[in-house]
N, C-alpha and C positions, 0 to 999 in steps of 0.2 A: 471621390475615391477616399476610402478610409485609410488612415495611417496608424501604425502600431505605436502605442505609447511606450517607449523604451525606458521611461523613468519609473514605471510601476514595478518592474522586476529587475533583479540583477543575478548574475551567474554565481556570485559569492566568491569566497577566497578559500584556498586550500586549508588554511588554519581553521576556518569555520567547520569544514567537513570533519576534521580531526576531532574537534570538540563534540560533534554530534555522534561520531562513531565510538567514543569512549564509553558511552552508556551501554552499548551492545557488545562490546568486545569480550567481556568475561561471562556472557550468558551461555548456558548449555543449549543443546538442540531443542529440548522441550520448551524452554523459556523463549527462545527466539521464534519458535513456531507459534506460541501464544501471542507474541507481539505482532507477527505477520497476520494472524487471523483477525486480530483487533483492527489493524490498519486497513485490511481488506474490507472488513465490515463497515468501517467508516467511509471508505472511498466509494463503495457500491451501495451505501445507504440501506443496510439491513441489520436486524438485531443479531448480536453476537451469539445469542442462545438459539436462534432459529436460522441457520445458514440456508442459502439458496439451494434448491435442488435442480438437477438437470432433467429436462423433459426427455425421457428415453423412448417415447412413442415414435419419434422421428426415425430412430435407428432400429426399427423392428425388422426381423428376418422373416422372409416368406417361405 
């Protein structure tokens, strides 16, 4: 049976989260949207200039 290696990750400290949020605190809605789009493109592995499209053929109306 496999065991989880708990030394590889940690939950962090409250002070670490505060330092991370300082970068985004003063952004307006457009800037934070750009950051969100970039992070989403990195996590789902697609180009920021060519976002993924939803296949709408599944939702066709008869």
